[in-house]
Every structure is written in C-alpha cells, then in structure tokens.
C-alpha positions as CSV (number, residue, x, y, z in Angstrom):
1,M,-60.3,114.2,-15.0
2,I,-58.3,111.2,-14.0
3,S,-57.7,111.2,-10.3
4,L,-55.1,109.3,-8.3
5,K,-56.4,110.5,-5.0
6,E,-55.6,108.2,-2.0
7,Q,-53.1,106.3,-4.2
8,V,-49.4,106.0,-3.5
9,V,-46.9,106.0,-6.3
10,V,-43.1,105.3,-6.3
11,V,-41.0,106.9,-9.0
12,T,-37.3,106.0,-9.4
13,G,-34.9,108.4,-10.9
14,A,-37.4,111.1,-10.1
15,G,-34.9,113.9,-9.5
16,R,-34.6,115.1,-13.0
17,G,-35.9,114.8,-16.5
18,I,-38.8,112.4,-17.2
19,G,-38.8,110.9,-13.7
20,R,-39.2,114.4,-12.2
21,A,-42.0,115.2,-14.6
22,I,-43.8,111.9,-13.8
23,A,-43.5,112.5,-10.0
24,L,-44.9,116.0,-10.3
25,D,-47.8,114.9,-12.6
26,M,-48.6,112.0,-10.2
27,A,-48.8,114.4,-7.3
28,Q,-50.9,116.9,-9.3
29,A,-53.4,114.0,-10.0
30,G,-53.7,113.5,-6.2
31,A,-51.2,110.7,-5.5
32,A,-48.7,110.7,-2.6
33,V,-45.3,110.2,-4.2
34,V,-42.1,108.5,-3.1
35,V,-39.4,110.3,-4.9
36,N,-36.2,108.2,-5.5
37,D,-32.9,109.7,-6.6
38,V,-29.3,109.0,-5.9
39,S,-28.9,112.6,-4.7
40,E,-30.5,113.7,-1.5
41,D,-30.4,117.4,-2.6
42,V,-32.0,116.6,-5.9
43,A,-34.7,114.5,-4.4
44,G,-35.3,117.1,-1.8
45,A,-35.9,119.8,-4.4
46,V,-38.6,117.6,-6.0
47,L,-40.2,117.1,-2.6
48,S,-40.3,120.8,-2.1
49,D,-42.0,121.4,-5.4
50,I,-44.7,118.8,-4.7
51,R,-45.3,120.0,-1.2
52,A,-45.4,123.7,-2.3
53,A,-48.2,122.7,-4.7
54,G,-50.1,121.1,-1.8
55,G,-49.1,117.5,-2.5
56,S,-47.6,114.8,-0.3
57,A,-44.2,113.2,-0.9
58,A,-41.3,111.4,0.7
59,A,-37.8,110.7,-0.4
60,A,-36.0,107.3,-0.9
61,V,-32.4,108.2,-1.5
62,A,-30.5,105.3,-3.2
63,A,-28.8,104.2,-6.4
64,I,-31.1,101.8,-8.1
65,G,-29.7,98.5,-9.1
66,D,-29.8,96.2,-6.2
67,D,-32.5,94.6,-4.0
68,T,-31.8,96.9,-1.0
69,S,-32.5,100.0,-3.0
70,A,-35.7,98.6,-4.5
71,Q,-37.0,97.5,-1.1
72,L,-36.2,100.9,0.4
73,C,-38.6,102.5,-2.2
74,V,-41.4,100.1,-1.3
75,D,-40.7,100.3,2.5
76,T,-40.8,104.1,2.3
77,A,-44.2,104.1,0.6
78,I,-45.6,101.8,3.3
79,R,-44.0,103.6,6.2
80,E,-44.9,107.1,5.1
81,F,-48.3,106.5,3.4
82,G,-49.4,103.0,4.5
83,R,-49.6,101.4,1.0
84,M,-48.3,101.4,-2.6
85,D,-50.4,101.4,-5.7
86,T,-48.0,102.0,-8.6
87,F,-44.3,101.5,-9.0
88,V,-42.7,103.5,-11.9
89,A,-39.2,102.1,-12.6
90,N,-37.6,105.0,-14.5
91,A,-34.0,105.3,-13.1
92,G,-31.2,105.2,-15.7
93,V,-27.8,106.3,-16.7
94,L,-25.9,106.6,-20.1
95,R,-22.4,105.5,-21.0
96,D,-22.6,105.7,-24.8
97,A,-19.8,104.3,-26.9
98,I,-19.4,102.5,-30.2
99,L,-19.0,98.7,-29.8
100,W,-15.2,98.5,-30.1
101,K,-14.8,101.3,-27.5
102,V,-17.3,100.0,-24.9
103,E,-15.7,99.6,-21.5
104,D,-16.8,96.7,-19.3
105,D,-17.4,98.9,-16.3
106,D,-19.6,101.3,-18.3
107,F,-21.6,98.4,-19.8
108,D,-22.1,96.8,-16.4
109,L,-23.3,100.1,-14.9
110,V,-25.9,100.7,-17.6
111,I,-27.2,97.1,-17.4
112,R,-27.2,97.3,-13.6
113,T,-29.2,100.5,-13.5
114,H,-31.7,100.0,-16.3
115,L,-32.2,96.3,-16.6
116,R,-31.2,94.9,-13.2
117,G,-32.7,98.0,-11.6
118,A,-36.0,97.3,-13.4
119,M,-35.9,93.7,-12.3
120,T,-35.2,94.3,-8.6
121,C,-37.8,97.1,-8.5
122,G,-40.4,95.0,-10.3
123,R,-39.6,92.0,-8.0
124,A,-40.0,94.1,-4.8
125,A,-43.2,95.6,-6.1
126,A,-44.6,92.2,-7.2
127,R,-43.9,90.7,-3.7
128,Y,-45.7,93.6,-2.1
129,F,-48.7,93.5,-4.4
130,R,-49.2,89.8,-4.1
131,Q,-49.1,90.0,-0.3
132,A,-51.3,93.1,-0.1
133,G,-53.9,91.6,-2.4
134,H,-55.3,94.9,-3.7
135,G,-53.8,94.9,-7.2
136,G,-51.6,97.6,-8.6
137,A,-49.5,98.8,-11.5
138,I,-45.9,98.5,-12.6
139,V,-44.8,101.0,-15.2
140,L,-41.4,100.4,-16.8
141,V,-39.5,102.8,-19.0
142,S,-38.1,101.3,-22.2
143,S,-36.7,103.3,-25.2
144,V,-36.8,103.6,-28.9
145,A,-33.2,102.4,-28.9
146,G,-34.4,99.2,-27.2
147,Q,-37.0,98.7,-29.9
148,R,-35.0,99.7,-33.0
149,G,-31.3,99.8,-32.0
150,N,-29.1,102.9,-32.1
151,V,-25.5,103.5,-33.1
152,G,-23.3,104.0,-30.1
153,Q,-25.7,102.7,-27.6
154,T,-24.8,99.0,-27.1
155,A,-25.5,98.8,-23.4
156,Y,-28.5,101.2,-23.4
157,A,-30.2,99.5,-26.3
158,A,-29.6,96.0,-24.8
159,A,-30.9,97.1,-21.4
160,K,-34.0,98.8,-22.8
161,A,-34.9,95.9,-25.1
162,G,-34.7,93.7,-21.9
163,V,-37.1,96.1,-20.1
164,A,-39.7,95.7,-22.9
165,A,-39.4,91.9,-22.5
166,L,-39.9,92.2,-18.8
167,A,-43.2,94.1,-19.3
168,R,-44.5,91.3,-21.6
169,T,-43.4,88.5,-19.2
170,W,-44.6,90.1,-16.0
171,S,-48.0,91.0,-17.5
172,M,-48.6,87.2,-17.6
173,E,-47.0,86.4,-14.3
174,L,-48.9,89.1,-12.4
175,A,-52.3,88.8,-14.1
176,R,-53.8,86.7,-11.3
177,A,-52.7,89.3,-8.7
178,D,-54.6,92.0,-10.7
179,V,-51.3,93.9,-11.4
180,S,-50.9,95.5,-14.8
181,V,-47.4,95.8,-16.2
182,N,-46.6,98.1,-19.2
183,A,-43.6,99.8,-20.7
184,I,-43.5,103.4,-21.8
185,V,-41.3,104.1,-24.8
186,P,-40.6,107.9,-24.4
187,T,-39.1,110.4,-26.7
188,A,-38.1,113.7,-25.2
189,L,-35.4,116.3,-25.4
190,T,-33.4,115.2,-22.4
191,R,-29.7,114.5,-21.7
192,M,-30.5,110.9,-22.7
193,V,-30.9,111.9,-26.3
194,A,-28.4,114.7,-26.4
195,T,-25.7,112.4,-27.8
196,I,-27.8,111.4,-30.8
197,P,-26.4,113.2,-33.9
198,G,-28.3,116.4,-34.6
199,L,-30.1,116.5,-31.3
200,G,-27.5,118.1,-29.0
201,E,-28.4,121.6,-30.0
202,A,-32.1,120.9,-29.7
203,V,-31.7,119.6,-26.2
204,E,-29.7,122.7,-25.2
205,A,-32.3,125.0,-26.7
206,A,-35.1,123.2,-24.8
207,E,-33.1,123.4,-21.6
208,R,-32.9,127.2,-22.1
209,G,-36.7,127.3,-22.3
210,E,-36.9,127.9,-26.0
211,P,-40.1,126.7,-27.8
212,I,-39.6,123.2,-29.4
213,P,-40.1,123.5,-33.2
214,H,-43.3,122.0,-34.6
215,R,-41.4,119.5,-36.7
216,L,-39.7,118.1,-33.7
217,R,-42.9,118.0,-31.6
218,H,-45.4,116.8,-34.2
219,E,-43.5,114.8,-36.8
220,L,-40.7,113.3,-34.7
221,G,-42.5,113.2,-31.4
222,L,-39.8,115.0,-29.5
223,G,-41.1,117.2,-26.7
224,A,-40.3,118.0,-23.1
225,P,-40.2,115.5,-20.3
226,E,-43.6,116.9,-19.2
227,D,-45.1,115.6,-22.4
228,V,-44.3,112.0,-21.3
229,A,-45.7,112.2,-17.8
230,P,-49.4,112.0,-18.7
231,L,-49.0,108.4,-20.0
232,A,-47.6,107.3,-16.7
233,V,-50.5,108.9,-14.8
234,F,-53.0,107.2,-17.1
235,L,-51.4,103.8,-16.6
236,A,-51.6,104.3,-12.9
237,S,-55.3,105.0,-13.0
238,D,-58.2,102.5,-12.8
239,E,-58.7,102.9,-16.6
240,G,-55.0,102.4,-17.4
241,R,-54.7,99.3,-15.1
242,A,-57.1,97.5,-17.5
243,I,-54.3,97.5,-20.0
244,T,-51.3,95.2,-19.5
245,G,-48.3,93.8,-21.4
246,Q,-48.1,96.7,-23.8
247,C,-45.3,99.0,-25.0
248,L,-46.8,102.5,-25.5
249,G,-44.8,105.4,-27.1
250,I,-45.2,109.0,-26.2
251,G,-43.4,112.2,-27.0
252,G,-44.2,115.7,-28.1
253,D,-47.6,115.5,-29.9
254,R,-47.3,111.8,-30.7
255,L,-48.9,108.8,-28.9
256,S,-48.3,105.3,-30.3
257,I,-48.5,101.6,-29.6
258,W,-45.5,99.4,-30.5
259,S,-45.9,95.9,-32.0
260,H,-44.4,92.9,-30.3
261,P,-41.8,90.9,-32.1
262,Q,-43.3,88.1,-34.1
263,E,-42.7,86.0,-37.2
264,I,-43.9,87.8,-40.4
265,D,-43.4,84.9,-42.8
266,I,-42.7,81.2,-42.6
267,R,-41.6,78.6,-45.2
268,H,-41.2,74.8,-44.7
269,S,-38.9,72.3,-46.2
270,D,-39.6,68.6,-45.7
271,G,-36.7,66.9,-44.0
272,G,-35.0,70.2,-43.0
273,W,-33.1,73.0,-44.7
274,S,-29.8,73.0,-46.6
275,A,-27.7,76.2,-46.9
276,E,-28.6,76.3,-50.6
277,G,-32.3,76.0,-49.9
278,I,-32.1,78.9,-47.3
279,A,-30.3,81.0,-49.9
280,R,-33.0,80.4,-52.5
281,T,-35.8,81.1,-50.0
282,W,-34.2,84.3,-48.9
283,T,-34.0,85.6,-52.4
284,D,-37.4,84.4,-53.5
285,S,-39.4,85.1,-50.3
286,F,-37.6,86.9,-47.5
287,E,-35.5,89.6,-49.2
288,S,-38.6,91.8,-49.7
289,L,-39.4,91.5,-46.0
290,R,-36.0,92.6,-44.8
291,Q,-36.5,94.6,-41.6
292,S,-35.0,98.1,-41.1
293,V,-33.0,99.1,-38.0
294,G,-32.1,102.3,-36.2
295,I,-33.8,105.6,-35.1
296,D,-34.7,108.1,-37.8
297,L,-34.6,111.4,-36.1
298,K,-33.3,113.7,-38.9
299,T,-33.7,117.3,-37.8
C-alpha cells in the first residue's frame, strides 16, 4: 500500500467536494494535512473527521487568490508539523454564464481563485521547496473544460486551461529542485458540473447517496469526489513524484492521460503564404484534420 507516513500535505478548497475527499484520503494514507477553506466551520468539520479517524490535521482559513492566503497555508504546515511535502491547489468557484452575459466581477473572481490562486500557491510552495532542499510535489487541479472548452464556462475554461499550462511550465522550472508538478483533470458529480445540461439531476441523486449508474461511472467517467482522491495520493507518493509535467484524468472507473497541444501537420510555402494559398491548403490538407471541441457527456 502507498504510505504517506511522516509527510505533510496542504490541500486548498478542502472543505467540500473533491478537496475534502483528497484531504481525507491523504490523512488515511498517513499524512498530516493542512485543510484550507474560506469557512472556519467547514474546515473544522473536516479536521474533526480526520482526527476522529486517528489522523493529524490543522486548518488554514482563508480565501485563496492572493499571496497572503497561499503563504498562510505553507506557514501553517511548517508551524504545526515542521515541514511540507505536497501542495494540492484545488480551491475554486463557479460563475457560469454564456459569453455575452459574463459579468466582469464574476470573470475576475473565477480567474483570481482558480488561476491566480494556483499561481500564488505554487509560488509559495516553490519558494519553500527550493529553500528546504528536500524536494516535493505540487498537484494542480485542471478540468475537462480547460482541455476541451465548454458552453457557458468562459472564465472557468480559461482558468483551467491556464492551470494545465502552469503544470507544464513549472515541471521544467522545478526539476532541479526535485519537485514534481502535475495537473489532475477530474470528472465527478459535484456542484462544479451540476450546471452542465443533463447532469443536474445526476448530481442531486449522488448527493442523496443514490448509486451512480454504471454508464456514468464506467463510460463517462463520472463518479463521486472520492473516486478522484486516489490520484492525488499517488502523485504525492515517492512513486508518483517520479512523474512530472503531466495532465492525468480520473473519474468514476476511468483513468486517463491527456495529450499536450502540439502541431499535427505542417505545410511550407517558399516565400510565405498568400490567403489563396492558405485556402487551398486548408481544403487539400487541413480540413480532414479539423479538431473537435466541447465536452460530450450525454446521459
């Protein structure tokens, strides 16, 4: 069994959903856990669950998005447990709207929490790991919307695409410090997907404790938050820390690895391209390679 005994893990947004499931799984694997949430009561409930099961935990109550909150998470780990081994940047919010109805404040909040929050947390963790010299792991949480796009999720998709790019970039920057950086691409029946057409009822059923249908779990990879947590535990382990710069998907019964964006075909024209030449090349060579977009979650 994978053991995180004597390790210290920070999990942001750990009061509910996927973050809570990750915090509980980390503690079950033996790690001491810093539980971050914006609500003291919600964070306290997770602490109680961890301690009731014999684990160790401390709370860092703050809204993720600025350097102060990120540093509080790191400082809490050091003050309470003497070190930090893994930082899981999971905190997020949703303010879904179709493009022409997006409000600036809502867009800024989503970007601030997901993308700027991941950056400030990653920066605080990187500074600690480089000074401590014992290596570590940073686990970011991206989204299928960030990989594929999704109607009504302008801010969320943009932020989560940025998170995936951070994982790729930081994996190179932190390699010499022996710090792995990866992104989880989760699919789970949480409030984050309840607004996707056709999934609202499935989320409500899951929250009532009803079994998740096999088609959702197996074919679409939609399970409970608890189905996502083992991947975070693995990436925090010695075995997982040998992997870096990857986007790994998990949900329900499915585990996947996502490709990185790259050119799939190239054509050359001596002296440069005319609009007419591009039109011919599109028809002759690129049309058959047209890429699809969106999330196919037909229930």
